[in-house]
N, C-alpha and C positions, 0 to 999 in steps of 0.2 A: 511508220511514224513520221509525223510532220510537226515542225515547229514554226509557228507563225508569229513574227514580230511586227509590232505596229507602234505608232505614237511619235515617230520622228517628225522633224519639220524644221522650219526656220524660226529662230528666236533671237531677240536682241541679247547682248551681253548683260548678265545679271538676271536674266529671265529663267523660267523653269519649263521643263518638259517631263512627261511621264511615259516611259516606254512599257509596253506590255508584251508578254510572250505566252502563247498558249500551245501546249503540246497535245496532239491528238493522234489517235490510232491505237494500236495494240500495245498498251503500256501496263506493266505489272507494278513497277515501282520506279520512282525517280530518286536517285541517291545524291545527285548534285545538280545544281542549276546555276545559271548565272549569265553574265554579260561580258563580252569582249568588244573591243573597238579597233578600227583600223583607219588611220588617216592617210591621205595620199603620200606615197613615198616612205611610209613607215610600216613597221611590222605590226601584226595584230597583237594587242596587249590586253591583259586582264583588266577589267574594270571592277567587277564585284561578283562574288560567288557565295552560294550557300551550300554547304555540305554538312559536316558535323558542326560547323560554326559559320560565321559570316566573315568574309575576307574582302577588303577593299584595297584598291591601288592607293598609294599614298597621295597621289595627285587629286583624288576625289573624296578623300576622307573628310567628313564634316559637311559635305555638300550633296553627296548622292546617298540614297538609301535603297537597298534591295529588300524586297518582301515577296512573300509567296502565298498562294491559296492552294493548299494541297488538294482539296476536293474538286478543284477546277483544273488541276494540272497547269496552273498559271503562275507566273512570277512577274515582278514589276521592277522598274528602276525609276525612282523619283530623282530627278536631277534638278538641283537648285543652284542659284548663283553661277549660271553657266558662263563660261569663258570661251573666247574664240579657240583656245587650245583644246577645248572639248569637242570641236567639230570633227566628225568622223562618221564612218558607217558602223553602226552598232549591231553586233550579232548576239543573239541569244543562243545558249547551248544547254544541253542536258546530258547527264550520264544516267542511263536508264536500262532497266531490264524489261523484256517483253513477257517473260514467264518467270516463275520462281526459280527455275533451274537454268535459265539462259544466262549467257555471259552478259556482262555489262558493256554497252557501247555508247560512244558519244555521238550526239546528233546536233546539227547546227541549223539555225534558221537562216533565211536569205539575207537578212540585214535590213536595217532601216537607217536612212540618212538623217544625221543631225547637223544642222548648219547654224552657227552662231555668228551674228554680225556684231561688229565692234561699234 
């Protein structure tokens, strides 16, 4: 199983970016998916997840939107009104099963850099 994240880049404050993540390989079901981020010198933090519901970090509520396309094993993070505080490496993750009877494991993408200039 591989998770490929894309869509990061350099944007001015107030601008927008859309991150994408696609999971490929032997996948039976994805029970949770989402995005985390890690800025230099800081711990990795949750940004947005979809499992039974949608969950956002307080710092991104109203600005970021997570969405999914189940038939493509893909999910997205639309980021609007970006702030320099949002600059970080963004990682996508998925909790998934490879077979109906297999255990559920977490998988991570390699990360995509988001840089926001002031």
